[in-house]
VORODREN-500794 format. One record per atom (N, C-alpha, C): x, y, z; residue number from 1; atom name. Coordinates in steps of 0.05 Angstrom, whole numbers, plus 5000, padded with zeros to 4 digits. Last residue first. Layout:
<pt <X, Y, Z>, NUM, "CA">;
...
END
This chain:
<pt <6380, 3604, 1332>, 76, "N">;
<pt <6389, 3616, 1357>, 76, "CA">;
<pt <6397, 3644, 1353>, 76, "C">;
<pt <6322, 3575, 1304>, 75, "N">;
<pt <6347, 3590, 1300>, 75, "CA">;
<pt <6355, 3604, 1326>, 75, "C">;
<pt <6300, 3511, 1326>, 74, "N">;
<pt <6296, 3540, 1326>, 74, "CA">;
<pt <6322, 3554, 1321>, 74, "C">;
<pt <6286, 3454, 1289>, 73, "N">;
<pt <6305, 3468, 1306>, 73, "CA">;
<pt <6300, 3498, 1303>, 73, "C">;
<pt <6241, 3403, 1290>, 72, "N">;
<pt <6244, 3430, 1280>, 72, "CA">;
<pt <6263, 3445, 1299>, 72, "C">;
<pt <6252, 3335, 1276>, 71, "N">;
<pt <6251, 3357, 1296>, 71, "CA">;
<pt <6256, 3383, 1282>, 71, "C">;
<pt <6209, 3301, 1230>, 70, "N">;
<pt <6235, 3310, 1238>, 70, "CA">;
<pt <6232, 3333, 1259>, 70, "C">;
<pt <6159, 3254, 1249>, 69, "N">;
<pt <6166, 3279, 1238>, 69, "CA">;
<pt <6194, 3288, 1247>, 69, "C">;
<pt <6151, 3187, 1235>, 68, "N">;
<pt <6161, 3206, 1255>, 68, "CA">;
<pt <6170, 3231, 1241>, 68, "C">;
<pt <6108, 3135, 1227>, 67, "N">;
<pt <6119, 3159, 1213>, 67, "CA">;
<pt <6127, 3178, 1236>, 67, "C">;
<pt <6110, 3064, 1229>, 66, "N">;
<pt <6108, 3090, 1242>, 66, "CA">;
<pt <6119, 3112, 1224>, 66, "C">;
<pt <6072, 3020, 1187>, 65, "N">;
<pt <6098, 3030, 1195>, 65, "CA">;
<pt <6094, 3058, 1208>, 65, "C">;
<pt <6014, 2982, 1209>, 64, "N">;
<pt <6031, 2997, 1191>, 64, "CA">;
<pt <6057, 3006, 1203>, 64, "C">;
<pt <5982, 2988, 1269>, 63, "N">;
<pt <5979, 2977, 1241>, 63, "CA">;
<pt <5996, 2994, 1223>, 63, "C">;
<pt <5989, 2969, 1334>, 62, "N">;
<pt <5999, 2987, 1314>, 62, "CA">;
<pt <5996, 2974, 1286>, 62, "C">;
<pt <5941, 2960, 1385>, 61, "N">;
<pt <5957, 2949, 1363>, 61, "CA">;
<pt <5965, 2971, 1345>, 61, "C">;
<pt <5939, 2960, 1455>, 60, "N">;
<pt <5933, 2975, 1430>, 60, "CA">;
<pt <5952, 2964, 1409>, 60, "C">;
<pt <5915, 2936, 1518>, 59, "N">;
<pt <5931, 2933, 1493>, 59, "CA">;
<pt <5921, 2952, 1472>, 59, "C">;
<pt <5926, 2938, 1586>, 58, "N">;
<pt <5908, 2947, 1564>, 58, "CA">;
<pt <5926, 2946, 1539>, 58, "C">;
<pt <5926, 2903, 1649>, 57, "N">;
<pt <5939, 2911, 1623>, 57, "CA">;
<pt <5918, 2920, 1604>, 57, "C">;
<pt <5934, 2907, 1721>, 56, "N">;
<pt <5919, 2902, 1696>, 56, "CA">;
<pt <5935, 2912, 1672>, 56, "C">;
<pt <5973, 2903, 1761>, 55, "N">;
<pt <5945, 2899, 1768>, 55, "CA">;
<pt <5928, 2893, 1743>, 55, "C">;
<pt <6036, 2882, 1775>, 54, "N">;
<pt <6019, 2890, 1752>, 54, "CA">;
<pt <5990, 2883, 1759>, 54, "C">;
<pt <6064, 2861, 1817>, 53, "N">;
<pt <6062, 2890, 1816>, 53, "CA">;
<pt <6044, 2899, 1793>, 53, "C">;
<pt <6068, 2806, 1809>, 52, "N">;
<pt <6049, 2816, 1830>, 52, "CA">;
<pt <6045, 2846, 1829>, 52, "C">;
<pt <6067, 2782, 1743>, 51, "N">;
<pt <6081, 2799, 1763>, 51, "CA">;
<pt <6062, 2809, 1783>, 51, "C">;
<pt <6032, 2759, 1710>, 50, "N">;
<pt <6044, 2741, 1730>, 50, "CA">;
<pt <6060, 2757, 1751>, 50, "C">;
<pt <6019, 2796, 1672>, 49, "N">;
<pt <6000, 2793, 1695>, 49, "CA">;
<pt <6011, 2774, 1716>, 49, "C">;
<pt <6066, 2789, 1638>, 48, "N">;
<pt <6058, 2815, 1650>, 48, "CA">;
<pt <6041, 2811, 1675>, 48, "C">;
<pt <6069, 2731, 1629>, 47, "N">;
<pt <6091, 2748, 1638>, 47, "CA">;
<pt <6082, 2773, 1652>, 47, "C">;
<pt <6020, 2706, 1616>, 46, "N">;
<pt <6041, 2691, 1629>, 46, "CA">;
<pt <6064, 2708, 1640>, 46, "C">;
<pt <5987, 2747, 1594>, 45, "N">;
<pt <5978, 2730, 1616>, 45, "CA">;
<pt <6001, 2717, 1631>, 45, "C">;
<pt <6019, 2774, 1555>, 44, "N">;
<pt <6004, 2788, 1576>, 44, "CA">;
<pt <5997, 2771, 1599>, 44, "C">;
<pt <6041, 2731, 1526>, 43, "N">;
<pt <6058, 2751, 1538>, 43, "CA">;
<pt <6044, 2765, 1561>, 43, "C">;
<pt <5994, 2706, 1507>, 42, "N">;
<pt <6013, 2691, 1525>, 42, "CA">;
<pt <6031, 2711, 1540>, 42, "C">;
<pt <5975, 2746, 1473>, 41, "N">;
<pt <5959, 2737, 1496>, 41, "CA">;
<pt <5977, 2723, 1516>, 41, "C">;
<pt <6017, 2748, 1436>, 40, "N">;
<pt <6010, 2772, 1452>, 40, "CA">;
<pt <5994, 2764, 1477>, 40, "C">;
<pt <6012, 2697, 1413>, 39, "N">;
<pt <6036, 2705, 1428>, 39, "CA">;
<pt <6032, 2729, 1445>, 39, "C">;
<pt <5963, 2704, 1389>, 38, "N">;
<pt <5966, 2683, 1409>, 38, "CA">;
<pt <5991, 2688, 1426>, 38, "C">;
<pt <5973, 2744, 1351>, 37, "N">;
<pt <5955, 2750, 1374>, 37, "CA">;
<pt <5957, 2729, 1396>, 37, "C">;
<pt <6045, 2740, 1336>, 36, "N">;
<pt <6016, 2739, 1329>, 36, "CA">;
<pt <6000, 2744, 1354>, 36, "C">;
<pt <6097, 2752, 1351>, 35, "N">;
<pt <6092, 2741, 1324>, 35, "CA">;
<pt <6063, 2742, 1316>, 35, "C">;
<pt <6112, 2816, 1380>, 34, "N">;
<pt <6106, 2788, 1382>, 34, "CA">;
<pt <6098, 2778, 1354>, 34, "C">;
<pt <6140, 2870, 1414>, 33, "N">;
<pt <6138, 2857, 1387>, 33, "CA">;
<pt <6134, 2827, 1392>, 33, "C">;
<pt <6119, 2927, 1453>, 32, "N">;
<pt <6129, 2900, 1449>, 32, "CA">;
<pt <6125, 2891, 1421>, 32, "C">;
<pt <6123, 2981, 1493>, 31, "N">;
<pt <6121, 2974, 1464>, 31, "CA">;
<pt <6134, 2947, 1461>, 31, "C">;
<pt <6088, 3002, 1546>, 30, "N">;
<pt <6108, 2983, 1539>, 30, "CA">;
<pt <6104, 2975, 1510>, 30, "C">;
<pt <6077, 3054, 1587>, 29, "N">;
<pt <6071, 3045, 1560>, 29, "CA">;
<pt <6094, 3027, 1552>, 29, "C">;
<pt <6055, 3059, 1656>, 28, "N">;
<pt <6075, 3054, 1635>, 28, "CA">;
<pt <6062, 3049, 1608>, 28, "C">;
<pt <6011, 3077, 1687>, 27, "N">;
<pt <6038, 3079, 1696>, 27, "CA">;
<pt <6059, 3078, 1674>, 27, "C">;
<pt <5953, 3118, 1676>, 26, "N">;
<pt <5969, 3094, 1670>, 26, "CA">;
<pt <5997, 3099, 1680>, 26, "C">;
<pt <5929, 3166, 1683>, 25, "N">;
<pt <5921, 3145, 1701>, 25, "CA">;
<pt <5934, 3118, 1694>, 25, "C">;
<pt <5984, 3213, 1673>, 24, "N">;
<pt <5956, 3204, 1672>, 24, "CA">;
<pt <5950, 3181, 1690>, 24, "C">;
<pt <6047, 3200, 1640>, 23, "N">;
<pt <6030, 3214, 1658>, 23, "CA">;
<pt <6001, 3204, 1656>, 23, "C">;
<pt <6093, 3143, 1635>, 22, "N">;
<pt <6074, 3163, 1624>, 22, "CA">;
<pt <6058, 3176, 1646>, 22, "C">;
<pt <6152, 3115, 1618>, 21, "N">;
<pt <6137, 3123, 1641>, 21, "CA">;
<pt <6119, 3146, 1633>, 21, "C">;
<pt <6163, 3067, 1567>, 20, "N">;
<pt <6159, 3095, 1574>, 20, "CA">;
<pt <6144, 3097, 1600>, 20, "C">;
<pt <6203, 3026, 1527>, 19, "N">;
<pt <6189, 3028, 1553>, 19, "CA">;
<pt <6187, 3057, 1561>, 19, "C">;
<pt <6210, 2981, 1472>, 18, "N">;
<pt <6213, 3008, 1484>, 18, "CA">;
<pt <6195, 3009, 1509>, 18, "C">;
<pt <6209, 2926, 1465>, 17, "N">;
<pt <6225, 2942, 1447>, 17, "CA">;
<pt <6230, 2970, 1458>, 17, "C">;
<pt <6203, 2864, 1496>, 16, "N">;
<pt <6201, 2893, 1500>, 16, "CA">;
<pt <6220, 2908, 1481>, 16, "C">;
<pt <6213, 2811, 1490>, 15, "N">;
<pt <6193, 2822, 1472>, 15, "CA">;
<pt <6191, 2852, 1474>, 15, "C">;
<pt <6247, 2797, 1532>, 14, "N">;
<pt <6258, 2799, 1505>, 14, "CA">;
<pt <6238, 2811, 1485>, 14, "C">;
<pt <6243, 2837, 1591>, 13, "N">;
<pt <6230, 2817, 1574>, 13, "CA">;
<pt <6241, 2820, 1545>, 13, "C">;
<pt <6264, 2879, 1620>, 12, "N">;
<pt <6281, 2855, 1616>, 12, "CA">;
<pt <6269, 2835, 1597>, 12, "C">;
<pt <6223, 2915, 1628>, 11, "N">;
<pt <6245, 2922, 1609>, 11, "CA">;
<pt <6261, 2898, 1602>, 11, "C">;
<pt <6194, 2888, 1668>, 10, "N">;
<pt <6182, 2892, 1641>, 10, "CA">;
<pt <6203, 2899, 1621>, 10, "C">;
<pt <6230, 2890, 1711>, 9, "N">;
<pt <6220, 2864, 1701>, 9, "CA">;
<pt <6209, 2867, 1673>, 9, "C">;
<pt <6237, 2946, 1717>, 8, "N">;
<pt <6260, 2929, 1710>, 8, "CA">;
<pt <6251, 2902, 1699>, 8, "C">;
<pt <6184, 2960, 1732>, 7, "N">;
<pt <6196, 2971, 1707>, 7, "CA">;
<pt <6220, 2954, 1699>, 7, "C">;
<pt <6179, 2933, 1781>, 6, "N">;
<pt <6161, 2927, 1759>, 6, "CA">;
<pt <6174, 2936, 1733>, 6, "C">;
<pt <6220, 2958, 1811>, 5, "N">;
<pt <6220, 2928, 1807>, 5, "CA">;
<pt <6203, 2921, 1783>, 5, "C">;
<pt <6200, 3010, 1811>, 4, "N">;
<pt <6226, 3004, 1799>, 4, "CA">;
<pt <6229, 2974, 1793>, 4, "C">;
<pt <6152, 3004, 1838>, 3, "N">;
<pt <6151, 3012, 1810>, 3, "CA">;
<pt <6177, 3007, 1797>, 3, "C">;
<pt <6172, 2991, 1890>, 2, "N">;
<pt <6155, 2972, 1875>, 2, "CA">;
<pt <6155, 2978, 1845>, 2, "C">;
<pt <6200, 3038, 1903>, 1, "N">;
<pt <6214, 3014, 1899>, 1, "CA">;
<pt <6198, 2993, 1883>, 1, "C">;
END
């Protein structure tokens, strides 16, 4: 239940573009869009870490446009 509350709160943020439940020692990957580093800091401190269910955050920045390979379909 706690993780559902946390995920719903993070998904509801207007800055959230995508939300993934991931394996490993992290719970979620939240893809956000903000205008600059000051806005990112405010988002993390004022919104993410303000939730009692969020213990810590780790950030990674995306530089440039994403490239996504097309799916390869197997012949049936």
